[in-house]
C-alpha positions, 0 to 999 in steps of 0.5 A: 184309433178307429175313426168315428162312424167308419164303414167298410169300404171307407178310408182308412179301410180298417173294416175292409176295402169294399162296402159289401165285402164277400156279399159282393164277391168271395175271396179268390181261392188260390191254392199254391201248387207246383212240383216236378215237371210242367206236365205234372203241374198242368195236371194238378192245376186242371184238377184243382180248377175242376174242383172249384179253385178260382185262381192259380198260384205257382210254386217254383223249384229252387233252381228256378228261384235262384236263376239256374237251369235244370241241367246246371250242376248247381241244380243237382238234387233240387230239380222239381222238389219244392215247385215246378222246374221252369227253364224255358218258354217250352216249360211255361207253354206246357204248364198252361196247356189247355188253360186259357190265360184270359179266364184265370188269374195266376199268382207267381211266387217268384222274386229274384227271377220275377222279370223272367218268369213274368216274361215267359207268362206274357209270351205264352199269353200272346201265343194263346191270342190273349192281349196283355190288357186282358190278363190278371194275376200277381208276381211276388217281385218282393226281393227285400224280404229275401234278404231278411228271411228267405234267402232266394236272392241273386243280385245285390239290393240296388240292382234288385230294386232296379228290376222290381221297378222295371216290372212296375214301370213296364206293367203300368204301361203294358199289363194294366190288370197285373199286380206288380208287387206282392209285398210279403210278410209271410216268410218273415212270420214263418222265420219267427217274427211277431204279428206287429213285426210282420206288419212293420217289416212288410209295410217298410218294404212296401214304403221302399218299393213306392219310393224306388218307383217314385224316384224312377219318375212314376206318379204314385197313383199310376202304379200304387193301385197295383201293389198287393200284399201277402200275409201269414195267417197264424194261430192266435185267432183274434190277434190275426184278425186284428193284424189285418185290420191294423195293417190296412189302416196303417197303409192307408195313412202312409200312402195318403200322408207320406206319399200324397196319394189321391186315388183311394185305390192307392191307399187300399191294402189288398192282400193274399193270405196263407195259413201258417206253415210253421204251425203245422206239425208232423206229429198227429197230422190230422190236427193240422186240419183244425189249425188250418181251418181256424187260421183260414177263418181268421183270414176271412174275418180279417178281410182277405182278398185271396187265400191259400189253405195249407194241406195237412201233410205239408209238414212232411211232404208235398201235398197229395191230391187228396190232401190238396183237395181237402185244403180247398174244401176247407175254404169252400165250407167257410165260404158257403156253410159258415155264414161269416160272409153275410156281414162285412167285418163281423167282429168290428165293434168288439171291444177286444178286437178293436183294442187289439187292432189299436195296439198292433197298429201302435206297435207297428208304428213304433217299429217303423219309427225305429227303422226310419231312425236306422235310415230306412228298411234297406239300411235296417236289412244291411245292418242285420237289424231285421234279421236280429229282431226276427231271430230274437222273437223266434228264440222267445217263442221256442223257449215258451214252447220248451217251457210249456208256456205255450202248448203245441198239441201233439208236440209238447203235450197230448203226445201219442206214441203212434208211428207217423203214417203219411201218404207221400207225393213222390217225385220221379227220380228220372226227372233230372236226366229227362230235364237235361235231355229236354234242354239239350234238345232245345239248345240244339234246335234253336237259332244259336246266332239269334240267342247270342244276339239277344244275350248281347243286347241284354248285357248292353241294356243291363249296363245302361239305365234301360228298362230290362223287361222288353229285352227279357221278353225278346230273349225268352221269345227266342228260346233263351233260357232262364239260366242264360239270362241270369248268367248275363245279369250276374256278370253285370250286377254281381251276386249278393253275399249275406253277412254272417252276423245274426 
């Protein structure tokens, strides 16, 4: 229940983590972007920054996410399709050409290959003359939700958790302004879970990461202030506002009571929100502008620190420049014209919102108790429990749509027979051959003996308990590619194979 006389900025932070919230500083407007090649992505980043975006958010293509270079046969047909293709230091250099890394905060949506992409970013910062102490941003580094909902894992859970902890430990010492984990409920919600399940599964993953780092020997207050979260902002307006409030309160109590955190920043649930891709429809795409606006407003009223608004055409294609700009303008209008930023937690005290907050917190607590009884989130994932719960909730929602118990405007009611007209963002068909040529040239030019030496050092370190981040930094600085690093780690750690049961 809500603590008496609680104010914004006070434990347990139900009403927000800052006393003045957006009166002091607006949320970061961080549009998720990246496609094709590094130069194309660089151009899109500069376009968005020129139009008022206040943070970058990198989308990577599927081969990059699962550890294959663009010239690998397994990457065929996927290079640059759902994000930018990054295989080498040269690629990362081109993405950030002309973008000073001490003046922009960058979020990287990457998990299995997070240590490598972070290493590439750090080396580019050094090349720009930017000390690591001056860079800010986030690496998602949330592998557990990949086993539950998304699927871009490489290694089994145990070595994957080791890599997560390697990043946390390394950045606590070397990159103090970097958010080392963004614990993500977004993709589990996209897969079909409920609001209460999103809270519970996300916080359960967060608990596992905190426990892993403590077992590594790290003091909780040395790393917990740099753990962030990533939530979906779905279509049920008041439920979403209450969800964010309940998650903040629950995490604050977990950190203080379960882990003995003393630093209030360790107890603050800071989060990035993204409007729900699963609510977008290919039919009547202009309707998505309204959906996204309501979802973004709920995220702001719920106290987000960072926000991405989906473009209206994303149900069908990669966003065009025009639709990406409109999505950004949606945030700017909410920030500067709606008046909702003048009061922290303006819905606080509403009987409906407070009761929803209490209800969602209790439902999430009940779900966390079930997970504890199963032996923790890792056991719950390995047994298939989490996927089963998500599948059950998704099936119930689909049945409600098919029976018209829930109306999706333009899909199961208010349907128009007009043909779909969407301007598409095209990926150059010459991209893959060009990428193969670039990588061939890189391998020919670099010092092959040095590459061999770096990979041997990596293999030795992976077979020990050594933190792999410094070794990976040395690898990418010597032009070892992402695929080559992952090939060594696969040989040591093996690959995860998902259970076929649902």
